[in-house]
KOLMIRO-303020 format. One line per field, with one value per residue: residue in one letter; x, y, z of N, C-alpha, C in turn. Coordinates in steps of 0.001 Angstrom, whole numbers, plus 524288, in hexadecimal, padded with zeros to 5 digits. Example, Ala and Ser with C-alpha at 12.3 -4.5 7.8 and 13.67 -1.06 7.14 Angstrom:
REM residues 2
residu <- c(a|s)
n.east <- c(83386|83232)
n.north <- c(7E9C6|7F736)
n.up <- c(81E78|81BA8)
ca.east <- c(8300C|83566)
ca.north <- c(7EE6C|7FBDC)
ca.up <- c(81E78|81BE4)
c.east <- c(83390|83264)
c.north <- c(7F31C|8001E)
c.up <- c(81E78|81EBE)
This chain:
REM residues 314
residu <- c(m|k|i|a|i|t|g|g|t|g|f|v|g|r|h|l|a|q|r|l|v|q|d|g|h|e|v|v|l|i|s|r|g|v|d|k|r|e|p|t|v|t|k|l|c|p|i|g|m|s|n|i|v|e|l|s|e|a|m|e|g|c|d|a|v|a|h|l|a|g|i|n|r|e|i|g|e|q|t|y|a|n|v|h|v|a|g|t|s|n|v|l|q|a|a|k|i|v|g|a|k|k|v|i|l|l|s|f|l|r|a|r|p|d|c|g|s|l|y|h|e|s|k|w|e|a|e|e|l|v|r|n|s|g|l|d|y|t|i|f|k|a|g|v|i|y|g|k|g|d|h|m|l|d|h|i|s|h|a|l|h|t|f|p|a|f|l|l|v|g|f|k|k|l|t|m|r|p|l|a|i|d|d|l|t|l|v|m|a|k|s|l|t|e|g|r|l|r|k|a|t|v|p|i|t|g|p|e|e|l|t|l|r|q|v|a|r|r|i|s|r|v|i|g|r|r|p|l|v|f|a|v|p|v|w|v|h|y|a|m|a|w|v|f|e|r|t|m|t|i|p|l|s|a|k|a|q|v|r|i|l|s|e|s|m|c|e|p|l|l|a|n|d|e|l|p|q|d|l|l|p|q|t|k|f|t|d|e|q|i|k|l|g|l|p|e|a|g|r|f|g|l|k|d|c|l|r|r|s|a|r|l|n|p)
n.east <- c(7C3B0|7C74C|7D136|7D667|7E281|7E7D0|7F47F|7F8D2|80275|807A2|80B22|80259|7FB32|7FFAB|7FF73|7F4B6|7F105|7F5AF|7F05F|7E5FD|7E68D|7E99C|7E08B|7DA5E|7D6F7|7D664|7E008|7E378|7EDF2|7F0E4|7FA0D|8050A|80C52|81530|8190B|81629|81131|80AEC|80E1F|80508|7FDFA|7F8F7|7F5CA|7F8FF|7F73C|7FDB7|7FAFD|7F936|7F16B|7ECE0|7E6A1|7DA03|7D4EB|7DC52|7DD01|7D2C9|7D27D|7DA22|7D511|7CCAD|7C231|7C3E3|7BFE4|7C1CF|7CA05|7D647|7DBE2|7E7D4|7F036|7FA18|80262|80D8E|813BD|815AE|81905|81CBB|8126E|80D26|8061F|7FF8A|7F597|7F3D6|7F4DC|7EFC5|7E610|7E21A|7E477|7DE61|7D440|7D3DD|7D4CD|7CB72|7C3F1|7C639|7C3FF|7B931|7B648|7B887|7B1E9|7B499|7B227|7B5CD|7BF12|7CB43|7D32F|7DFF1|7E3A8|7E938|7EB6B|7EA6C|7E6E4|7E1A7|7DAC1|7DFEA|7E973|7F374|7FA2A|7FCD2|7FCB6|7F607|7ECE5|7EA7F|7E8B7|7DFB1|7D905|7D825|7D2D1|7C926|7C5A2|7C3CB|7BC46|7B407|7B1A7|7A982|7AA73|7AB57|7B405|7C02A|7C833|7D4D0|7DB93|7E7AB|7F29E|7FFCF|80521|80A8F|8130E|817CF|81EFE|81C29|81D24|81FEE|8251B|82CB9|83222|834E4|83AFE|84333|84729|84AC9|852E8|85967|85B75|8609E|8598A|84BF4|84263|83881|82BE7|82A05|8268D|81E09|816E0|81226|8096C|8073C|7FFF0|80437|80038|7FE28|8002A|7FA9E|7F1D5|7ECD6|7EAAF|7E421|7DAD2|7D871|7D6A0|7CDC3|7C6B1|7C635|7C2B0|7BAD2|7B3BC|7B4AA|7B4E7|7AF1B|7AE00|7B4CD|7BDDB|7C92C|7D235|7DE86|7E75C|7F293|7F2EF|7F97B|7FF02|8096D|81515|81D0C|82763|82714|82426|82D19|834B4|83187|83274|83D40|84114|83E34|84419|84DE3|8534A|8581A|854EE|856C8|84BF8|844C9|83DB6|83B49|838B0|82CAA|82DFC|837D5|83675|82FC3|836D5|83E1C|83759|83503|83E8C|83F7A|836AE|839ED|8423F|8413E|83BD7|8334B|83004|8373F|8323F|826BE|820CD|81617|815E8|81BA4|814A2|80C90|81153|812E6|8099A|7FF52|7FDD9|7F62C|7EC52|7E149|7DC05|7D020|7CB0D|7C016|7BBF2|7BD13|7C55A|7BFA7|7BFFF|7C3C0|7CA61|7D276|7E012|7E9DB|7F439|80007|80B7A|814EF|821A0|82212|81AFF|81FF5|82910|824EE|8223A|82B22|8345E|83F1E|84B07|85280|85954|85566|85846|85E81|856FE|84D9D|84D1E|846B1|848E9|84F69|8486A|8416B|84783|84937|83F3B|83963)
n.north <- c(7CD57|7C824|7CB36|7CDA8|7D166|7D6EA|7D89F|7D73B|7D5E8|7DEE7|7EC66|7F2DD|7EAB8|7E3F0|7EA54|7EC66|7E20F|7DF8E|7E6BC|7E345|7D8F7|7DAFC|7DF90|7D722|7D1B1|7C81F|7C5BF|7C47B|7C3B0|7C764|7C608|7C7F3|7C0B5|7C300|7C1BB|7C9F1|7CAF6|7D098|7CC95|7C974|7C61B|7BB07|7B5C1|7B47A|7B60C|7B38A|7B6A8|7BE4B|7C5D5|7C1F3|7B947|7B5E6|7AD7F|7A9F1|7B2FD|7B3CF|7AAD9|7AD53|7B5C4|7B160|7B19B|7BBB3|7C837|7D1D6|7D945|7DECD|7E568|7E7A9|7E649|7EA48|7F0CA|7F8B4|7F8F8|7F2AB|7E586|7DA9E|7D169|7D727|7E085|7ED0C|7EBC1|7E0EA|7E001|7E89D|7E98F|7DFC2|7D96C|7DE3B|7DC71|7D180|7CFFB|7D49C|7CE0A|7C4B1|7C7C0|7C8DC|7BE7C|7B969|7BEA9|7C7B3|7D3B8|7DDD0|7E653|7EC91|7F5DB|7F9E6|804F4|80F1F|81C9A|823A7|81D9C|81B80|81BD5|81BBD|821DF|82069|81A70|80DBB|80943|80FEE|80F68|80492|802F5|808CE|80330|7FA1E|7FE4A|80093|7F694|7F2AD|7F9A3|7F6F7|7ECF2|7E8BC|7E629|7EA2A|7F47D|7FB4F|804F4|80926|81411|816A3|81EC0|8212B|81768|81437|80D38|802BD|7FA6E|7FEAF|80473|80ED8|813AE|80C30|80C6B|81702|818D0|8116B|8152A|81EF6|81BDC|81816|81F15|82BFF|833A6|8378E|83626|83E08|83CB4|842D8|85099|8554C|8599F|8507A|84968|83FFB|83732|83039|82390|81C98|80F2E|80A11|81071|80EF5|80400|80326|80830|801C8|7F846|7FA84|7FC52|7F226|7EBDE|7F0E7|7F4B3|7FEAC|809B7|806AA|8029D|80AA4|813D1|81898|822E6|821F0|827CA|82CC2|835A6|83E53|8478D|84724|84A92|84315|84572|848E6|83F6E|83935|83ED8|83DC5|832E2|8321F|837E0|831A5|82863|82C3A|830A9|839B3|83D00|842C4|84900|849F3|84DEA|846BD|8451F|83EC3|8371D|8335D|82D31|825A9|820BB|81CA5|8160D|80EBB|80951|805D5|7FF20|7F6BF|7F2D2|7F1F5|7EAD0|7EEE0|7FA13|80620|80ED5|80E40|80EDE|81108|81529|81E6B|823D0|824E4|82B51|83424|83942|83F6E|83A55|83BA1|83E8D|837AD|82FD1|82D3B|828AC|82691|826FC|82A18|8289B|826A5|82F5C|82A07|82269|826F5|827AF|829FB|82A33|83093|83398|831D6|832E8|82AA3|82362|82162|81C96|81351|80E10|80C9C|804DF|7FC01|802BD|80560|803CE|80376|7F7C2|7EC03|7E4EF|7E93B|7E7D5|7E3FC|7DAEC|7D543|7D367|7CCDE|7C438|7C0C1|7BED7|7B6C6)
n.up <- c(836AA|82A0B|8217D|8150B|80F99|804D1|7FF28|80872|80D82|80BAC|80E39|81201|8132D|81ADB|823CB|824D3|8266B|82FED|836B0|835A6|8399A|843E9|8472A|847F0|83F31|834D1|82B5D|81DE0|815FA|8094A|7FF8E|7F686|7F909|7FF43|80C02|8156B|81F06|82A5D|8374F|83CAF|83582|82F60|8264F|81954|80BF2|8012C|7F632|7EEC2|7E5C4|7DCD0|7DB47|7DC26|7E112|7E895|7EE76|7F277|7F88B|7FFFC|804BB|80996|81230|81529|819BC|815FA|80D1E|80BA6|80210|7FEBB|7F867|7EFA0|7E5E8|7E2C1|7DA82|7CE17|7CBBE|7C523|7C533|7CC69|7CA5D|7C96A|7C53A|7C6FA|7D210|7D744|7D1CE|7CCCC|7D59C|7DD72|7D980|7DA12|7E513|7E878|7E3D0|7E900|7F32D|7F281|7F088|7F9ED|80077|805A8|80BFE|80BC7|805A5|805A4|7FF26|7FC7F|7F690|7EEB1|7F1AD|7E930|7E0F5|7D46C|7C803|7BAC8|7BB49|7B7F1|7BDE7|7C0D3|7CA8C|7D0DF|7CAD9|7CADC|7D571|7D65A|7CFFB|7D60F|7DEAF|7DA00|7D76A|7E185|7E53E|7DEC1|7E163|7E6F0|7F118|7FEC0|80158|803FE|7FF1F|80078|7FE05|7FE7C|80233|80405|80BC6|817FE|820CD|8291A|8211B|817B9|80A9B|8098C|8128A|813B8|809AC|80860|81155|80FF6|80684|809D1|8105E|808E9|80061|7FDED|7FBCA|7FA99|7F18C|7ECF2|7E6AF|7DB78|7D9DB|7DDDB|7E8FD|7EFC2|7F82B|8028F|80AC9|81430|81867|8238A|825E8|82DCF|82EF8|82583|825AB|82E12|82ABC|82246|8276A|82D5E|82546|820FB|82954|82F02|82841|8248A|81B8D|8129B|8057A|80194|7FC46|80065|802C5|80960|8117D|81881|823B5|82253|81A0F|8117F|80A67|80168|80314|80DAF|81257|8102B|8157B|81FC4|82188|81FA1|82820|83086|82EEF|82F44|826A8|81CFB|81206|8050C|7FFB1|7F4A4|7E92A|7DD4F|7CF7E|7CBD8|7C3E7|7C5B7|7CE8D|7CA78|7C3B3|7CAF2|7D05B|7C873|7C82C|7D296|7D378|7CDAE|7D2C6|7DDB0|7E872|7EE75|7E924|7EAD7|7E6F9|7DF2A|7D22F|7D36C|7DD58|7DBE7|7D562|7DCBD|7E471|7DE8C|7DE45|7E5CF|7F28E|7F97A|7F651|7F3A0|7E914|7E2A7|7EB59|7F1EF|7FBDD|809BC|8151A|82185|82CBC|835D4|831C3|82CEA|829D2|833A2|8364F|8363C|82E2B|834AE|83B48|8425F|83E2B|834C9|8385F|83C8D|83376|82D94|82661|82915|829CD|81E53|81202|80450|7FD1C|7F80F|7FB6E|7F887|7EE03|7E259|7DC32|7E304|7EB13|7E5C9|7E41A|7EE5D|7F17E|7EB21)
ca.east <- c(7C347|7CBA5|7D24F|7DAC6|7E57C|7EB82|7F904|7F8EF|807C0|809D4|80B87|7FD33|7F8B1|801DA|7FD90|7EF1B|7F072|7F715|7EC50|7E16E|7E79B|7E9A0|7DB0C|7D7A4|7D4E3|7D98C|7E221|7E5F2|7F141|7F1B4|7FE86|80789|80FA9|8193F|816CD|817AE|80CE3|80BA0|80E29|7FFF2|7FA98|7FA9C|7F41F|7FAE1|7F62D|80137|7F88D|7F87C|7EBF1|7EB88|7E346|7D531|7D3E9|7DFDB|7DB6F|7CE18|7D3DE|7DD09|7D17E|7C839|7C07C|7C51B|7BBA1|7C35B|7CEF5|7D952|7DEE8|7EC17|7F48C|7FB36|807D7|80EB8|816B1|8146F|81D59|81ABD|80CAF|80AC5|804F1|7FB16|7F0CE|7F322|7F45A|7EBAE|7E11F|7E05B|7E493|7D9D7|7CFC6|7D3F2|7D3B7|7C5DB|7C11C|7C704|7C11A|7B3A2|7B59C|7B884|7ADE1|7B69D|7AE55|7B898|7C443|7CDAC|7D749|7E3BE|7E4E9|7ECAE|7E8A3|7E930|7E5A0|7DDB4|7DB66|7E1D4|7ED64|7F893|7FD41|7FA4E|7FBC9|7F15C|7E86E|7E905|7E644|7DA64|7D5D7|7D721|7CEB4|7C42F|7C428|7C1CD|7B75C|7AFDA|7B1B3|7A4B6|7ABD9|7AC97|7B9AD|7C27F|7CD1D|7D818|7DF38|7EBB5|7F73E|804D8|80469|80F92|81323|81BA1|81ED8|81A4A|82119|8218E|8292C|83104|8354E|83733|83F2D|847C3|84972|84DB5|857B9|85C9D|85CB6|8617C|85569|846C9|8407A|832D3|829A1|8280F|82759|81923|81680|80DBD|80909|804F8|7FE28|805AE|7FC4C|80048|7FDCC|7F6DD|7ED07|7EA4A|7E8AA|7DFC6|7D613|7D74D|7D486|7C857|7C393|7C58E|7C047|7B686|7B006|7B543|7B63B|7ACA0|7ADEE|7B733|7C32D|7CAE6|7D7C8|7E074|7ECB0|7F3DA|7F10B|7FD42|8008C|80F13|817CF|820F2|82C14|82653|8244A|83283|8377E|83000|834FF|842CA|84248|83D9C|8485F|852FE|855D7|8574F|855F0|85508|846A8|8437F|83A37|83D1A|8343C|829DB|83015|83C6C|83489|82DF6|83B71|84013|83389|835EF|8430A|83E25|832EC|83CA7|846D6|84029|8376B|82F71|832CD|83777|82D93|82495|81E3D|81114|816FB|81D04|80FB3|809E2|81407|8129D|80470|7FDCD|7FC2A|7F257|7E72B|7DF62|7D8FF|7CBE8|7C96F|7BB44|7BA27|7C0DC|7C5A4|7BD2E|7C3CA|7C642|7CE02|7D6A3|7E543|7EB93|7F9AF|80365|8107D|818AF|82699|82122|8187C|82417|82C88|82215|821C2|82FFC|836F1|8446D|84E22|855FB|85975|85441|85CBE|85D5D|8523D|8496E|84D98|84296|84B10|85143|843AF|83F40|84AD0|84889|839BD|837CF)
ca.north <- c(7CD01|7C5E8|7CF2B|7CC76|7D625|7D62B|7DBD6|7D6C0|7D646|7E3E2|7F06C|7F3EC|7E5BA|7E20B|7ED87|7EB72|7DCFA|7DFD4|7E95B|7DFF7|7D481|7DD16|7E096|7D213|7CF9A|7C41D|7C804|7C12A|7C6FC|7C59F|7C8D0|7C533|7BC8E|7C49E|7C162|7CE16|7CB7F|7D1FB|7C7BB|7C7FF|7C42C|7B591|7B381|7B706|7B35D|7B5D0|7B4F2|7C282|7C745|7C0A4|7B4AD|7B6D3|7A8E3|7AA19|7B771|7B294|7A70F|7B031|7B941|7AE62|7B308|7C11C|7CBE3|7D695|7D8F0|7E3AF|7E4D9|7EB50|7E4F6|7EE54|7F157|7FDEA|7F875|7EDE0|7E222|7D5A5|7D137|7DAC7|7E557|7EFC9|7E928|7DBFD|7E05B|7EC59|7E8FC|7DA3C|7D7A9|7E022|7D99B|7CC32|7D082|7D5BA|7C93E|7C0EA|7C9AB|7C78D|7B8BD|7B7DF|7C174|7CC39|7D822|7E2FA|7E68B|7F1C7|7F64D|7FE16|80749|81390|821AE|82649|819D8|81DCA|819D1|81EFE|825BE|81F37|8174A|808A7|8085E|812CD|80D82|7FF3D|80391|80AC6|7FEA8|7F6D3|800E2|7FFF2|7F128|7F1F8|7FC87|7F469|7E75B|7E738|7E532|7EEB3|7F5AA|8006B|805D1|80CED|816AD|81867|82156|81ED7|814B2|8132B|80A40|7FEA1|7F6E7|80144|805C2|81433|8148A|8088B|80DF1|81C2B|8186D|80EE4|818D9|8230F|81979|81680|82333|830E5|83766|8357E|838DF|83EED|83B90|84762|855A4|8572E|858DB|84CF4|847CC|83AD6|83667|82AF3|820D3|8189C|80A0C|808B5|81342|80C34|7FEC8|803F3|80949|7FD05|7F45F|7FC27|7FB4A|7ECAC|7E91C|7F3D3|7F67C|8045F|80B8B|80315|80436|80FAB|81495|81CB0|8240D|821D5|829EE|82E66|83AE3|84275|8486D|8481E|849AE|83EC3|84793|848A6|839F4|83776|8419B|83B62|82DBF|832FF|83993|82D19|824A1|82ED7|831E8|83F02|83CC9|846E6|847E7|84D8A|84BD6|845EE|84468|839C8|8334C|830E8|8290D|8215B|81DE2|819B7|811E2|80AA8|8064E|80335|7FAE6|7F268|7F112|7F165|7E779|7F2C2|7FEAA|80AEB|81163|80BE2|812D0|81269|818A2|82370|8264F|82634|82F8F|838EE|83B68|84040|835A9|83D4F|83F1F|832DD|83021|82977|82644|8291D|826FB|82C15|82617|82985|831CB|82674|81EE5|829DF|826BA|82E45|829BC|8341B|83166|833FC|8302D|825A9|81FCB|81FE8|818D0|80E5D|80B7C|80C19|7FFC2|7FC15|80644|802CF|80586|7FFD1|7F4B7|7E768|7E24C|7EBB0|7E6FE|7E089|7D5CD|7D273|7D199|7C8A4|7BF89|7BF0A|7BD2C|7B4DD)
ca.up <- c(830F8|82706|81D60|8118D|80E0A|80076|8004F|80E27|80FC0|80A80|81267|81461|8149E|81FD4|82827|82585|828AF|83583|83978|835E9|83D0E|84945|84873|848A3|83A37|8321D|826A7|81A06|8129F|803D6|7FD42|7F20E|7FAE4|802CF|8113B|818E8|822A4|82FA1|83A70|83E8B|83115|82E80|8214D|81497|8070B|7FD3A|7F134|7EB1E|7E4AB|7D778|7DADF|7DF56|7E47C|7ED01|7F1AC|7F55B|7FCA7|80431|80744|80B96|81776|81663|819CD|81336|80A5C|80B0F|7FD4A|7FF56|7F4C5|7EB73|7E468|7E0CF|7D59D|7CB66|7CAF6|7C377|7C519|7D039|7C7BC|7CBAF|7C360|7C9AA|7D7D2|7D91B|7CF42|7CCED|7DB09|7E056|7D78A|7DC4D|7EA9A|7E91E|7E284|7ED43|7F7DE|7F1B6|7F0EF|7FF9C|80348|808BE|80BB4|80B86|80349|80580|7FB32|7FD25|7F18F|7EF08|7F24A|7E43E|7DCD6|7D0EA|7C2C1|7B651|7BD1C|7B5CE|7C18E|7C17D|7D011|7D287|7C7EA|7CCB3|7DAAC|7D585|7CE1B|7DAA8|7E198|7D725|7D820|7E6BB|7E58A|7DBB7|7E2BD|7E9B8|7F6B3|80204|80089|80536|7FC2A|80318|7FA6A|80220|80034|805D6|8109B|81A61|82594|82912|81CBD|81342|806C8|809CC|81683|81247|8053D|80913|81537|80D85|802D2|80C9F|81231|80461|7FCF9|800AE|7FA2F|7F9CF|7ECF0|7ECDC|7E19D|7D8B9|7DC18|7E032|7EEAA|7F083|7FD81|803D9|8102B|815DD|81B4E|826FE|824A2|831DB|82E0B|8212F|82701|831AC|827C6|81F54|82AF7|82EA2|8209F|82050|82DB6|8315F|8245E|82363|81655|80ED2|80004|80199|7FA24|803DF|8032E|80EC7|811CB|81DAA|82544|821BF|81481|8112C|80566|8018A|8059A|81336|813EB|80FEE|819AF|824D9|821D1|82009|82D63|83417|82E2F|82FE3|821AA|81B01|80C67|801D3|7FDB5|7F081|7E526|7D7EB|7CC18|7CC4B|7C02F|7C81D|7D1EF|7C720|7C1CC|7CF33|7D15A|7C49A|7C9DD|7D7B3|7D29B|7CB3D|7D5E4|7E35C|7E9FC|7EF6F|7E708|7EDB3|7E4E2|7DA78|7CEFE|7D5B5|7E1C7|7D9C9|7D3E2|7E17F|7E6E8|7DB45|7DEFD|7EB35|7F569|7FD76|7F40B|7F15D|7E447|7E20E|7F05E|7F29C|80150|80D75|81A22|825CE|83042|839A2|82F37|82A4C|82C18|8374D|83786|8332F|82C81|838A5|83BE8|844FA|83A88|8310F|83B05|83D1F|82E52|82ADA|8264C|82B17|826AC|81A9A|80C7F|8003C|7FBB2|7F4EA|7FD3B|7F5E7|7E879|7E084|7DAA2|7E7C8|7EDB7|7E2BE|7E507|7F3A9|7F23A|7E61C)
c.east <- c(7C7F5|7CC51|7D6F3|7DD51|7E8EE|7EFF2|7FA38|7FE4C|80A74|8097F|8062A|7FA93|7FA8D|7FFA8|7F7B0|7EE16|7F192|7F2AA|7E76B|7E1EE|7E74E|7E3F6|7D7E8|7D554|7D898|7DB21|7E474|7E90A|7F1CC|7F608|800C9|80B79|813FF|816E7|8191B|81364|80E96|80B4B|808B9|7FC5C|7FC7F|7F98A|7F5E8|7F979|7F93F|7FF70|7F7ED|7F296|7EA13|7E7B4|7DE9E|7D417|7D74C|7DE82|7D6A9|7CF03|7D6A8|7D905|7CCF2|7C6F9|7C186|7C056|7BCC9|7C8C4|7D159|7DD16|7E316|7F098|7F537|80106|808C7|8128B|81546|8195C|81B5F|814F7|809F9|80A0F|8004F|7F5FE|7EFC5|7F1FB|7EFD5|7E648|7DF3B|7E06E|7DFE4|7D4D8|7CF7C|7D2A9|7CDDC|7C2AE|7C185|7C40C|7BB42|7B2C6|7B54F|7B476|7AFE5|7B313|7B0D3|7BDD4|7C653|7D231|7DAF5|7E530|7E8A6|7E9BE|7E6DA|7E87E|7E117|7DE94|7DDEF|7E59D|7F2B9|7FC15|7FA64|7F952|7F6B5|7ECA7|7E6C9|7E6D5|7E0AE|7D6DF|7D472|7D29B|7C95A|7C237|7C190|7BC91|7B2F2|7AF49|7AC83|7A5A5|7ABEA|7B287|7BB06|7C799|7CFF4|7DC10|7E350|7F01D|7FC21|803F2|809DD|80EDB|8174D|81ADC|81CDB|81EA4|82325|8260D|82DCD|8347D|837C2|83BAC|8440C|84A6E|84CA4|852CE|85B67|85E8F|85D60|85D19|8502E|84440|83A78|830E9|82746|8289D|82279|8190E|81196|80DF5|8069C|80319|7FF81|801B4|7FEAA|7FD50|7F9B6|7F195|7E9EE|7E7C3|7E423|7DA9D|7D48E|7D4AD|7CECA|7C4B6|7C246|7C204|7BB83|7B2B3|7B044|7B675|7B41D|7AC50|7B000|7BCA5|7C55A|7D0BC|7D987|7E646|7EDB4|7F248|7F49D|7FF42|80639|810FD|81B6A|8260D|82B92|8267B|829F0|83598|83656|832A5|83AED|84451|8422A|84220|84DBC|85601|85493|85874|8549B|84FA1|84580|84058|83D10|83846|831B4|82C3F|834FF|83AB4|83249|8328C|83DAF|83C6F|8341D|83A57|841D2|83A79|835A4|84106|845AC|83B79|832B0|831AA|832CA|83330|82BF8|821D3|818E2|811CA|81872|81828|80CBD|80C28|813F9|80D7C|80393|7FC62|7F8E1|7ECD2|7E563|7DC6E|7D4E2|7CAEB|7C48A|7B96A|7BE7E|7C0CE|7C2B8|7C16B|7C695|7CA16|7D24F|7DBDC|7E72B|7F187|7FD0B|808BB|814E3|81DC8|825B5|81EA9|81C93|82780|829FE|8220F|826AA|8321A|83C59|847BB|851D6|8557E|856C0|85900|85B3D|8587B|84D59|84951|84985|844BD|84CEA|84CA8|8415B|8424C|849F4|84314|8378E|831FB)
c.north <- c(7CA4C|7C968|7CD7B|7D19A|7D4B0|7DA2B|7DBB5|7D6E6|7DB68|7E784|7F13D|7EEF2|7E3A3|7E526|7ECC6|7E60D|7DCEB|7E270|7E5E7|7DB7D|7D66E|7DE33|7DBA7|7CFB6|7CB9A|7C657|7C407|7C4AE|7C464|7C8CC|7C5CB|7C132|7BDF9|7C4E4|7C59E|7CF30|7CDF6|7CCE2|7C5ED|7C5AA|7BED3|7B390|7B6C4|7B38F|7B5E5|7B499|7B93E|7C354|7C591|7BC16|7B55A|7B25C|7A8F2|7AE9F|7B627|7AE68|7A9AB|7B39A|7B673|7B012|7B8B3|7C4AF|7D0B1|7D5DF|7DE61|7E2D8|7E903|7EA82|7E910|7EE70|7F712|7FDD4|7F310|7EAB9|7DCB1|7D58D|7D4C1|7DFFD|7E80A|7ED5C|7E3FF|7DC89|7E3E7|7EB32|7E343|7D7FB|7D93F|7DD5A|7D42A|7CC34|7D137|7D0F2|7C535|7C2A0|7C864|7C1AD|7B71F|7BACD|7C5DD|7D0E8|7DD5B|7E281|7EC02|7F183|7FADF|80005|80BEE|818AE|8240E|82272|81C0E|81B67|81DD5|8233A|8248A|81C15|8120E|80778|80AE7|81073|807F7|7FF53|80562|80634|7FAF2|7F91D|7FFFA|7FA80|7F05C|7F4DF|7F9DE|7EE9C|7E558|7E5FF|7EA81|7EFA0|7FADB|800D7|80A2E|80F1E|81966|81B29|81E75|81C95|8135F|81005|805F2|7FAE4|7F980|801EF|80B48|8150F|81107|80AC5|81359|81BBD|815A8|81254|81D03|820FF|8184A|81B04|8286F|834FE|83478|838E2|8393B|83E3F|84079|84C52|85807|8560E|8559A|84ACD|84267|83AF7|83105|82875|81C87|8136A|808A1|80B95|81083|8071A|7FF21|804CB|80476|7F900|7F5A7|7FB5C|7F57D|7EA3F|7EBBF|7F5FA|7FC53|80530|807E1|805AA|809D8|80FB1|81980|81DC2|8239D|82381|82BAA|8340F|83F73|842D6|84A47|847C1|8451B|84089|84771|84312|83801|839E4|83F17|83609|82E5F|8347B|83506|82964|82712|82FC9|83760|83F44|8421E|84564|84BDA|84ACF|84ACF|844BC|83F0C|835A8|83091|82C6D|82491|81E12|81A99|81509|80D77|80730|80337|7FE8E|7F62B|7F028|7F006|7EE06|7EAF6|7F7EF|80360|80EA0|80E6D|8101E|8149E|81616|81E0E|8268E|82838|82B22|8349B|83B64|83CA2|83B24|8370C|83D60|839FA|833EF|82BD9|82623|82912|829BE|82927|828C8|8294D|82B7F|82DEE|8229E|821D8|828D2|82B54|82E3F|82D09|83185|83398|830C6|82AC4|821C7|81DED|81BC7|8136D|80B4D|80A93|80686|80049|7FF86|8035D|80512|80188|7FCD1|7F00E|7E4AA|7E48A|7EAC2|7E2F8|7DB3B|7D2C5|7D03F|7CCE0|7C3C8|7BD7E|7BD06|7BB39|7B383)
c.up <- c(82E91|8223B|81A4E|81017|80943|8011D|80620|81093|80E3D|80F15|81500|8164F|819DA|82468|82916|827FF|82E74|838AC|83A00|8398F|842CF|84B03|848C2|843C3|83814|82CC1|82313|81676|80D44|80171|7F8AC|7F411|7FEA8|80856|814C9|81CFA|827D6|832E2|83C37|83A68|82F79|82924|81CC0|80FDE|802AA|7F7C9|7ED38|7EA1F|7DF4A|7D6D2|7DE95|7E2F7|7E932|7F0A8|7F4FC|7F990|80124|8073F|809CD|8115F|818E4|81602|81686|810CC|80A39|8064E|7FD12|7FB7A|7F0C0|7EA64|7E298|7DC24|7D332|7CAB7|7C9A6|7C2F5|7C8F6|7CDA4|7CA9C|7CA31|7C61E|7CF6D|7D944|7D6CB|7CF6D|7D27F|7DE1E|7DE9B|7D9F6|7E22A|7EB88|7E7F6|7E6D5|7F214|7F730|7F24F|7F68C|802CC|806D8|807D1|80ADB|808F3|803FB|801A8|7FCA8|7F7B3|7F292|7EEC7|7ED27|7DFA7|7D998|7CB66|7BF38|7B80C|7BAFC|7B978|7C260|7C731|7D1D3|7D004|7C9C4|7D22B|7DA21|7D398|7D26B|7DDEC|7DF0B|7D7A2|7DD7E|7E745|7E2EF|7DD26|7E515|7EF89|7F9B3|80191|80317|8022A|7FEF9|7FF30|7FDC4|7FF58|801EF|80B31|812E0|81F6C|82512|82462|817B2|80F18|80792|80DAE|81560|80E12|80619|80D00|81304|80993|8056F|80EFA|80DA5|8014B|7FFD7|7FF80|7F9E7|7F597|7ECF8|7E74B|7DF3D|7DC02|7DE63|7E612|7EFA8|7F628|7FDEE|8096F|81200|8199A|81E85|82625|828D6|83107|829A2|822BA|82AC0|82E9A|82480|822D2|82C6F|829FB|81FF8|82482|83008|82D49|82337|81DA7|8121F|8095D|7FF60|7FEFA|7FCF1|80313|808AB|80EB7|81762|81EE6|82418|81C31|8145E|80B5C|805DD|803F3|80B91|8154A|81436|81441|81ED6|82598|82287|825AF|8313D|833A8|82E7E|82AFD|81FFE|8152A|809B7|7FFB8|7F979|7EC71|7DFE9|7D48B|7CCBA|7C8A1|7C266|7CB94|7CED4|7C50F|7C631|7D08A|7CD80|7C62A|7CEF3|7D6F6|7D05E|7CE87|7DB8C|7E45E|7EB0C|7ED92|7EA9A|7EBE8|7DFF6|7D744|7D13F|7DA51|7E00E|7D835|7D8D3|7E415|7E3B4|7DB72|7E4C2|7ED9E|7FA20|7FB58|7F197|7EC48|7E43E|7E6DD|7F229|7F83E|804D1|81258|81E1E|8298C|833C1|83721|82C75|82CFD|82F56|83817|8340C|83232|82FE0|838A0|83E71|8415F|83675|83384|83B57|837E3|82B96|82ADA|828E2|82762|82321|81535|8090A|7FEB2|7F843|7F665|7FA8F|7EFED|7E6CF|7DF23|7DF23|7EAB6|7EB0D|7E39B|7EA70|7F4AD|7ED2C|7E604)
């Protein structure tokens, strides 16, 4: 099969592309222009999602589309409305033009309308566009995803190397189910290539329920750090996110992430279908899995500064 992946050079896109290529499929990566391909992937279309003609040209001959592009903060023209809503509409129109038969969408576990979060609401709007597209589809409502090149292990480990304390979000005892990237891409690949999960909206989370404190403690143990771990009010995290979004290339935390962490990340919302038993994720958040996904040890520094990144990558 020939499969297009939007957000193809992002964390999930790279891992899905690698799996599909290893399984013998042809992959076309669509991105905003930063070339972070896996070595096995040869075709990159740095066109973004704003032009239907360019999208349809890039998707020519594709049997299916994996729509994985997304943002967790707004910057310039990269707004939730432009990326999650208008971008999804353009991708669907292009998929119809080229005759693609299947579209999968990566959404968020608790995406929903009228909740006061533009991130959650725009993800829900994208879901609705896909459900009403007339195409076969699978919508994956995922929670926290981890693995090599992710934001979670990357940012938490660098934060633990940089700061003497790790701040929990609020005082409620909330839990999450960390999802291994290999478990996610396996189910995505079966949906794309084997026709599984037709016209389904499914939640997908890992097999182990943990608090953020437990997650931080496990990562700390693996990297040999012993930080103070304590909770602070949610508003403090929103204030820090405001600063991080304006100073860091990839924010240590963004407002959308604070909202996500202030809610349960185990209970899905508005996901009407379930994964069959043979597709349920099985990989636990073990020390070995953490080691496999950790970036090179180091602190946050000037390399993470938004303005410095803009100067180095005009």
